[in-house]
C-alpha positions as CSV (number, residue, x, y, z in Angstrom):
1,M,-11.4,72.8,262.9
2,I,-8.2,70.9,262.5
3,G,-6.4,73.6,263.8
4,A,-7.8,73.6,266.5
5,L,-7.9,69.8,267.5
6,S,-3.9,70.8,267.0
7,S,-3.6,73.0,269.9
8,A,-6.3,70.8,271.9
9,L,-4.2,67.2,272.0
10,P,-1.1,68.7,273.8
11,G,-3.0,70.2,276.6
12,A,-5.1,66.8,276.1
13,L,-2.0,64.4,276.5
14,A,-0.5,66.3,279.3
15,A,-3.9,65.8,281.4
16,A,-3.8,61.8,280.7
17,G,-0.6,61.8,283.1
18,P,2.8,62.1,282.3
19,D,5.2,61.8,279.9
20,I,7.2,57.7,280.0
21,A,10.5,58.1,279.8
22,A,12.2,56.0,276.8
23,A,14.2,52.6,278.0
24,D,18.1,53.4,279.1
25,L,19.5,50.5,277.1
26,D,23.1,49.5,276.9
27,Y,23.8,48.2,273.6
28,R,27.2,47.0,274.3
29,Q,25.8,44.6,276.7
30,L,22.7,43.5,274.7
31,S,25.2,43.1,271.7
32,P,24.7,39.5,271.3
33,L,21.2,38.7,272.1
34,I,20.6,41.7,268.9
35,A,22.7,39.8,266.7
36,V,20.8,36.6,267.3
37,F,17.3,38.1,267.2
38,A,19.0,40.1,263.4
39,V,20.0,36.8,262.0
40,A,16.9,35.0,262.8
41,M,15.3,38.0,261.3
42,L,17.6,38.1,258.6
43,G,17.0,34.3,258.0
44,L,13.5,35.3,257.2
45,I,14.2,37.8,254.4
46,V,16.7,35.2,253.1
47,E,13.5,32.6,253.0
48,I,11.3,35.3,250.9
49,T,14.5,37.0,248.5
50,V,17.2,34.3,247.9
51,P,16.2,31.8,245.2
52,R,15.2,28.2,246.1
53,R,18.5,26.7,245.2
54,A,20.3,29.0,246.6
55,R,18.4,29.2,249.8
56,F,19.7,26.2,252.0
57,L,23.8,26.9,251.4
58,T,22.4,30.9,252.3
59,Q,20.2,29.7,255.6
60,S,23.7,28.1,256.5
61,V,26.2,30.5,256.1
62,V,23.9,33.2,257.5
63,A,23.1,30.6,260.6
64,V,26.5,29.4,261.5
65,G,27.9,32.7,260.8
66,G,25.8,34.6,262.6
67,T,26.5,32.7,265.6
68,L,29.9,33.2,264.9
69,V,29.8,36.8,265.2
70,A,27.3,36.9,268.5
71,L,30.0,34.8,270.1
72,G,32.7,37.5,269.5
73,L,30.6,40.0,270.8
74,S,30.0,37.8,274.1
75,V,33.8,37.4,274.7
76,W,34.1,41.4,273.7
77,V,30.9,42.1,276.2
78,Y,32.7,39.6,278.7
79,L,36.0,41.6,278.9
80,G,34.3,44.9,279.2
81,L,32.4,43.5,282.5
82,D,33.1,45.4,285.9
83,E,33.4,44.5,288.7
84,V,30.3,44.6,291.5
85,P,31.0,47.2,294.2
86,E,29.7,45.8,297.8
87,A,28.5,42.6,296.6
88,R,28.4,39.4,299.2
89,W,29.9,37.4,296.5
90,P,32.5,38.3,294.0
91,A,30.6,39.0,291.0
92,L,30.8,40.9,287.5
93,G,28.6,42.2,285.2
94,G,25.0,44.2,286.3
95,T,21.4,44.6,285.3
96,G,19.8,45.8,282.2
97,A,17.4,46.9,280.1
98,E,15.9,48.2,282.7
99,G,16.5,45.4,285.0
100,A,14.9,42.4,283.1
101,V,18.3,41.1,282.0
102,S,21.2,40.9,284.4
103,V,24.4,40.9,281.8
104,D,26.7,39.1,285.0
105,G,29.5,37.0,284.6
106,P,27.8,33.2,284.3
107,G,25.4,34.6,282.0
108,V,27.6,36.3,279.4
109,L,29.5,32.3,279.9
110,T,26.3,31.1,279.1
111,W,25.5,32.9,275.5
112,A,29.3,31.9,274.8
113,M,28.4,28.5,275.9
114,L,25.1,28.4,274.3
115,L,26.9,29.9,270.8
116,V,29.5,27.2,270.7
117,F,26.4,24.6,270.7
118,A,24.5,26.1,267.9
119,A,27.4,26.6,266.0
120,L,28.1,23.1,265.8
121,S,24.4,21.6,265.9
122,F,23.6,23.8,262.8
123,L,26.8,22.3,261.1
124,L,25.1,19.1,261.1
125,F,21.7,20.8,260.1
126,A,23.7,21.7,257.4
127,E,24.7,18.2,256.1
128,R,23.6,17.1,252.9
129,S,26.1,13.8,252.2
130,H,23.7,11.9,253.5
131,E,20.1,11.6,251.7
132,R,21.1,12.2,248.2
133,G,22.4,15.6,248.1
134,L,19.6,16.3,250.7
135,S,19.2,17.5,254.1
136,D,17.9,15.2,257.4
137,F,14.7,17.3,256.9
138,V,11.4,16.6,255.3
139,G,10.8,19.0,251.8
140,R,7.3,20.1,253.0
141,A,5.9,19.7,256.2
142,A,3.0,19.8,254.9
143,D,2.7,16.9,253.2
144,A,0.9,13.5,255.2
145,P,4.0,11.0,255.3
146,G,4.1,8.3,252.6
147,S,1.7,10.8,250.5
148,P,1.7,11.7,246.9
149,G,3.0,15.6,248.2
150,E,6.0,13.7,249.8
151,A,7.3,11.9,246.8
152,E,6.8,14.6,244.4
153,A,8.8,17.0,247.1
154,T,11.8,14.5,247.4
155,Q,12.0,14.3,243.4
156,A,11.6,17.9,243.2
157,R,14.4,18.0,245.6
158,L,12.8,20.0,247.8
159,E,14.3,21.1,250.9
160,H,12.9,22.9,254.4
161,T,15.4,25.8,254.8
162,E,13.4,27.2,257.5
163,V,14.5,25.0,259.9
164,F,17.5,27.5,260.3
165,P,15.4,30.8,261.5
166,L,13.7,28.3,263.7
167,A,16.8,27.2,265.3
168,V,18.2,30.6,265.7
169,F,14.8,32.0,267.2
170,S,14.9,29.5,269.4
171,L,18.6,30.0,270.1
172,S,17.7,33.7,271.0
173,G,15.1,32.7,273.7
174,M,17.8,30.5,275.3
175,M,19.7,33.1,275.4
176,L,17.2,35.4,277.2
177,F,15.9,32.3,279.3
178,A,19.7,32.3,281.2
179,V,19.8,36.2,281.9
180,S,16.3,36.8,282.5
181,N,16.2,38.9,285.6
182,D,12.5,38.5,286.3
183,L,9.8,35.9,285.6
184,I,7.8,37.4,283.1
185,T,10.8,38.3,280.7
186,M,11.8,34.3,281.9
187,F,8.7,33.5,280.9
188,V,8.2,35.0,277.5
189,A,12.2,33.6,276.9
190,L,10.6,30.0,277.5
191,E,8.5,30.3,275.0
192,V,10.5,31.8,272.1
193,L,13.0,28.7,272.9
194,S,10.5,25.9,273.1
195,L,7.8,27.1,270.3
196,P,10.5,26.7,267.4
197,L,11.9,23.3,269.1
198,Y,7.9,21.6,269.0
199,V,7.8,22.3,265.1
200,L,11.7,21.2,264.6
201,C,11.1,18.1,266.1
202,G,8.5,17.3,264.1
203,V,10.3,17.8,260.0
204,A,12.5,14.7,259.8
205,R,13.0,13.1,256.4
206,R,12.7,9.7,257.5
207,R,10.1,8.4,260.0
208,R,8.0,11.4,259.6
209,L,4.7,9.5,261.8
210,L,7.5,8.7,264.9
211,S,8.9,12.8,264.1
212,Q,5.3,14.3,264.1
213,E,4.6,11.9,267.6
214,A,7.6,13.3,269.1
215,A,6.4,16.9,268.1
216,M,3.2,16.8,269.2
217,K,4.1,15.1,273.0
218,Y,6.7,17.7,273.5
219,F,4.2,20.5,272.4
220,L,1.6,19.3,275.0
221,L,3.9,17.8,277.8
222,G,5.6,21.5,277.1
223,S,2.6,23.5,277.2
224,F,1.1,21.7,280.5
225,A,5.2,22.5,281.8
226,S,5.0,26.3,281.1
227,A,1.5,26.3,282.6
228,F,2.6,25.5,285.8
229,F,5.7,28.1,285.5
230,L,3.5,31.0,284.7
231,Y,1.1,29.9,287.6
232,G,4.2,29.8,290.0
233,A,4.9,33.1,288.7
234,A,1.7,34.4,289.6
235,L,1.9,33.4,293.2
236,A,5.5,34.7,293.4
237,Y,4.3,38.1,292.7
238,G,1.1,37.3,294.7
239,Y,3.9,37.1,297.4
240,A,6.3,39.4,297.0
241,G,4.2,42.5,295.0
242,S,6.5,42.2,291.9
243,L,8.4,40.1,289.4
244,N,12.0,40.6,290.0
245,L,14.2,38.3,291.4
246,T,15.4,41.0,293.7
247,E,12.4,42.4,294.8
248,I,11.3,38.8,295.4
249,D,14.8,37.9,297.0
250,T,13.8,41.3,299.4
251,A,10.0,39.9,300.2
252,V,12.0,36.2,301.2
253,S,14.2,37.9,303.6
254,A,11.8,39.5,305.1
255,R,9.5,35.8,305.6
256,G,6.3,37.1,306.3
257,D,3.5,34.4,307.4
258,E,2.4,33.7,303.6
259,T,5.0,30.3,303.9
260,A,2.2,28.8,302.0
261,I,1.8,30.9,298.8
262,L,6.1,31.5,299.0
263,L,6.6,27.3,299.3
264,G,3.7,26.8,296.2
265,A,5.6,29.5,294.0
266,I,8.6,27.6,294.2
267,G,7.1,23.8,293.5
268,L,5.2,25.3,290.2
269,L,8.5,27.7,289.1
270,L,10.7,24.4,289.8
271,V,7.8,21.8,287.8
272,G,8.2,24.3,284.9
273,L,12.2,24.4,285.1
274,L,13.1,20.7,286.1
275,F,10.8,19.6,282.7
276,K,13.0,21.3,280.7
277,V,16.0,19.9,281.9
278,G,14.3,16.4,281.8
279,A,14.7,16.1,285.9
280,V,12.5,12.7,287.2
281,P,9.7,12.8,287.8
282,F,9.0,15.1,284.7
283,H,11.5,13.1,282.3
284,S,8.6,11.1,280.4
285,W,9.1,12.9,277.1
286,T,13.0,13.0,277.0
287,P,13.2,9.2,275.0
288,D,10.6,9.7,273.0
289,V,11.2,13.1,271.7
290,Y,15.3,12.3,271.6
291,Q,14.4,9.4,269.4
292,G,11.8,10.8,267.1
293,A,13.3,14.2,266.3
294,P,15.6,14.3,263.4
295,T,18.9,13.8,265.3
296,P,20.6,17.6,264.7
297,V,17.9,18.7,266.4
298,T,18.2,16.5,269.2
299,A,21.9,17.3,269.7
300,F,21.2,21.0,269.8
301,M,17.7,20.9,272.2
302,A,20.4,17.6,274.5
303,A,23.2,20.1,274.6
304,A,21.9,24.2,274.4
305,T,18.2,23.4,275.6
306,K,19.7,21.4,279.1
307,A,22.4,24.6,279.4
308,A,19.7,27.4,279.1
309,A,17.0,25.8,281.4
310,F,20.2,24.8,284.7
311,I,21.4,28.2,284.7
312,A,17.8,29.6,284.6
313,M,16.9,27.6,287.6
314,M,19.9,28.3,289.2
315,R,19.3,32.0,289.2
316,V,15.6,31.9,290.2
317,L,17.0,29.6,293.1
318,F,20.2,31.3,294.0
319,V,18.3,35.5,293.5
320,G,15.2,35.3,294.3
321,F,14.8,32.4,297.1
322,G,18.1,32.2,297.6
323,G,17.1,33.2,301.4
324,A,14.5,30.3,301.6
325,S,17.1,27.8,300.4
326,W,16.0,25.3,303.1
327,D,13.1,24.9,301.7
328,W,13.6,23.8,298.4
329,R,17.2,22.5,299.0
330,P,15.7,19.2,300.4
331,V,13.4,18.8,297.4
332,L,16.5,19.3,294.9
333,W,18.4,16.5,296.9
334,V,15.4,14.0,296.4
335,I,15.1,14.8,292.6
336,A,18.8,14.8,291.6
337,V,18.9,10.9,293.6
338,I,15.7,9.6,291.8
339,T,17.5,11.5,288.4
340,M,20.6,9.8,289.0
341,L,19.4,6.5,289.8
342,I,16.4,6.1,286.9
343,G,18.4,7.4,284.5
344,S,21.3,4.7,285.1
345,I,19.2,2.2,285.9
346,V,16.6,2.5,283.0
347,A,19.8,3.0,280.5
348,I,20.9,-0.3,280.7
349,S,17.8,-1.9,279.0
350,Q,17.5,0.7,275.9
351,T,18.5,-1.4,273.0
352,D,18.0,2.0,270.8
353,V,21.3,4.1,270.4
354,K,19.2,7.6,270.9
355,R,17.1,6.3,273.5
356,M,19.9,5.2,275.6
357,L,21.6,8.6,274.7
358,A,18.7,10.1,276.2
359,Y,18.6,8.2,280.0
360,S,21.8,8.8,279.6
361,S,21.2,12.2,279.9
362,I,18.3,12.3,282.5
363,A,21.1,10.6,284.8
364,H,23.1,13.4,283.5
365,A,20.5,15.8,284.9
366,G,20.7,14.5,288.1
367,F,24.7,14.5,288.1
368,I,24.2,18.4,287.2
369,T,21.3,19.1,290.0
370,V,23.8,17.5,292.7
371,G,26.3,20.5,291.9
372,L,23.3,23.1,292.1
373,S,21.6,21.6,295.4
374,G,24.6,22.1,297.9
375,A,24.4,26.0,297.1
376,Y,27.5,26.7,298.0
377,L,29.2,29.9,296.5
378,G,32.8,29.3,297.9
379,D,34.4,31.9,300.6
380,Q,34.4,35.6,300.1
381,E,37.8,34.8,297.8
382,G,36.5,32.6,295.4
383,L,39.2,30.2,296.0
384,A,36.7,27.4,296.2
385,I,35.2,25.5,293.0
386,T,31.1,26.9,293.6
387,S,28.1,25.7,292.4
388,I,28.2,27.9,289.6
389,S,31.0,27.5,288.1
390,S,30.8,23.5,288.7
391,V,27.5,23.6,286.8
392,L,28.7,25.6,284.1
393,F,31.7,23.6,283.3
394,Y,29.7,20.4,283.5
395,L,26.8,21.6,280.8
396,L,30.1,22.6,278.3
397,V,31.7,19.2,278.8
398,Y,28.7,17.5,278.3
399,G,27.1,19.3,275.9
400,I,30.2,19.3,273.6
401,A,30.4,15.0,273.9
402,T,26.7,15.3,273.3
403,I,26.6,16.8,270.0
404,G,30.1,14.3,269.0
405,A,27.8,11.4,269.9
406,F,24.8,12.8,267.9
407,A,26.6,13.4,265.1
408,I,28.1,9.7,264.9
409,V,24.5,8.6,264.9
410,T,23.9,10.5,261.9
411,V,26.7,8.5,259.9
412,I,25.6,5.0,260.7
413,R,23.0,4.3,258.6
414,D,20.9,2.0,256.3
415,S,18.2,1.7,253.2
416,A,15.9,3.1,255.7
417,G,17.9,6.2,256.7
418,E,20.0,5.9,260.5
419,T,19.7,2.9,262.4
420,T,20.0,3.2,265.4
421,H,18.9,-0.1,267.1
422,L,22.7,-1.4,269.2
423,S,22.5,-4.9,267.2
424,K,23.2,-2.6,263.8
425,W,26.5,-1.5,265.7
426,A,27.6,-4.1,266.3
427,G,31.8,-4.6,265.0
428,L,31.6,-0.7,264.4
429,G,35.1,-1.2,265.6
430,K,36.2,-2.9,262.4
431,E,34.2,-0.6,260.1
432,S,34.9,2.7,261.1
433,P,37.9,3.0,263.8
434,F,38.0,6.5,263.9
435,L,34.2,6.9,264.4
436,A,34.3,4.0,266.9
437,G,36.8,5.0,268.9
438,S,34.9,8.4,268.7
439,F,31.9,7.0,270.2
440,A,33.7,5.2,272.6
441,L,35.7,8.5,274.2
442,F,32.8,10.4,274.5
443,M,30.9,6.9,276.6
444,L,33.9,7.3,278.4
445,S,33.8,10.6,279.0
446,F,29.8,10.4,280.0
447,A,30.9,8.0,282.4
448,G,33.2,9.9,284.0
449,I,36.8,8.0,283.3
450,P,39.8,10.0,283.9
451,L,41.5,11.7,281.4
452,T,38.2,12.9,279.9
453,A,36.4,16.2,280.4
454,G,33.2,14.3,282.0
455,F,35.8,13.2,284.7
456,I,37.1,16.6,285.7
457,G,32.8,17.5,285.2
458,K,31.8,15.6,287.8
459,W,34.4,16.1,290.2
460,A,33.8,19.7,289.7
461,V,30.0,19.1,290.8
462,F,31.0,16.7,293.4
463,S,33.1,19.2,295.0
464,A,30.5,21.8,295.3
465,A,28.3,19.4,296.7
466,W,30.8,18.6,299.3
467,G,31.5,21.9,299.8
468,G,27.8,23.1,301.0
469,G,27.3,19.8,303.1
470,A,25.5,17.7,300.8
471,W,27.7,14.7,300.9
472,V,24.9,12.5,300.9
473,L,24.0,13.1,297.2
474,V,28.1,12.7,296.3
475,V,27.2,9.3,297.2
476,F,24.8,8.5,295.5
477,G,26.3,10.5,292.3
478,V,29.8,7.8,292.7
479,V,27.2,4.8,293.1
480,S,25.1,6.3,290.1
481,S,28.2,6.8,288.1
482,A,29.4,3.3,288.8
483,I,25.9,2.0,287.2
484,A,26.2,4.6,284.5
485,A,29.6,3.3,283.7
486,Y,28.5,-0.4,282.9
487,F,26.0,0.3,279.9
488,Y,28.7,2.8,278.7
489,V,31.2,-0.1,278.5
490,R,28.5,-2.3,277.4
491,F,28.4,-0.5,274.5
492,I,32.4,-0.2,273.6
493,V,32.7,-3.9,273.8
494,L,29.9,-4.2,271.2
495,M,31.5,-2.0,269.1
496,F,34.7,-3.2,269.3
497,F,34.6,-7.2,270.6
498,T,31.5,-8.3,269.4
499,D,31.4,-9.8,265.7
500,P,28.3,-7.9,263.7
501,V,25.0,-9.3,262.8
502,G,24.5,-10.3,258.5
503,D,26.9,-7.4,256.8
504,G,27.3,-5.3,259.9
505,P,27.3,-1.6,260.5
506,T,26.8,0.5,256.9
507,V,28.9,4.2,258.0
508,A,27.6,6.4,255.4
509,V,30.3,9.1,254.0
510,A,30.5,11.6,256.4
511,G,30.7,15.1,254.8
512,V,32.7,18.1,256.4
513,P,30.2,19.5,258.7
514,T,30.2,16.6,260.4
515,T,33.3,16.0,260.0
516,V,34.3,18.9,261.4
517,V,31.3,18.3,264.4
518,I,33.2,15.3,265.7
519,A,36.6,16.3,265.0
520,L,36.4,19.4,267.4
521,A,34.2,17.2,270.1
522,V,36.9,14.8,270.3
523,I,39.6,17.5,270.8
524,A,37.4,19.0,273.2
525,T,36.3,16.5,275.2
526,V,40.3,15.5,275.6
527,V,41.7,18.7,276.1
528,L,39.4,19.5,278.5
529,G,40.6,16.1,280.7
530,V,43.9,16.7,280.1
531,V,44.1,20.5,280.9
532,P,41.1,21.5,282.5
533,G,42.9,24.3,284.1
534,P,42.0,27.7,282.3
535,V,38.4,26.8,281.7
536,L,38.1,25.6,285.5
537,D,39.5,29.3,286.1
538,L,37.3,31.3,283.9
539,V,34.1,29.7,285.1
540,Q,35.2,30.5,289.0
541,N,36.4,33.6,288.0
542,A,33.1,34.7,286.5
543,G,31.8,34.6,289.8
544,A,28.5,34.8,291.2
545,F,25.5,36.0,290.0
546,V,24.5,39.8,290.2
547,R,21.6,40.5,292.5
């Protein structure tokens, strides 16, 4: 009987349908992604095999070392990208993983940028000098705030080492998000990057109720935004008959009578993407989450999530819906203006450093949207600054300065932990000239003052917008920059020219990881402001998205 079944099985399988061909994968193209996924899985193995006393250090080394290896692989992949023949705009690379991802110049440079942000952020994760030799993360997340279990975990010096693999999983989702070439892959990447962040926001060692509130708000609002994105993808499929961005572009270019479905798809997809970048009117989560999350997690989110989301949004709009640019550009113009103005104006009234930086990030989302809204791809020779290259440069300089600023926030502390009220920062210039000077440099870069990286970043996005005919946005951008400069300069005056309140600010001794992060951020901010040419050439030579 068994023999009869064996002989009948091949025929039954043949009758069921044709064989499914195995996927053709270029493992060199995908090596940075594979490496980051492998590091995340290795972190899980470390959790169950390494003794507790050595686990934190092991996880730190695995996370930071793994991101540096993936960074090296990204450089290797970029150097091997071929020029796309017969492309309308100069481009490098091609599609991979059966068309699911686009391993092109902007995508690989985004990988490298995300890995740099991750390595710096993971160094902040690894800092243990602030909490009497413990990290900034709660020992056991399941313990209720203020409960005997929490006190027991602290007394036993337990540490939440799972934060490292969670962060690496989120990083892998960000990297996939930035290169996704179809909407279903992009949605999966969106969830992979978001779910670990929801958990990470709620595991602060101090102010746990505020941290858990931030996690819940981020989870609920993020879930709504993901639903909007998924519904937009469904409408795009109904319109084009495909979720692939290239095929959607073909359908959009052949515009039929289903304009309402097309506009609905664009609008719903933009809701999900604009939520992730923190643009108005989808910004309400930003100040609460930035304030409540552990500061190393805030730094990671503020830099890396914004970078991945902006590149993904540009890929969707430029590649998938480029033929409908005059439908979505006016919407982005309005969003850019209100985001810049609201972010800059509301930041003036903030009395908490982390909330001030949150509204600053909202304003910067508006500035980046200015460069995107121009939808300017330059000339055929690629001589002019483009929307893609300007946004890439801006994201780099903003992310580095943001991580440096939040690194300094972790060091200003009192008996209750971090002290983020502005009054506690008065006189910081006398207490610690290095920290105050570094923070002032980051504020000047955010304001776009010459000889800082932020000035070159704003010049780049304004140039791209001007080249794309969006000169009105440039005017609003200059006005918003002037408004934003007020509260940045006010903070510098507070640190250097205001008498301290009471005993003045208390500065904890920064450990080696935090010191390294601050120093590298300061150096990068200065170098990219004084000698920006090589990096500008790099992002310009990356070319356009592969279509």
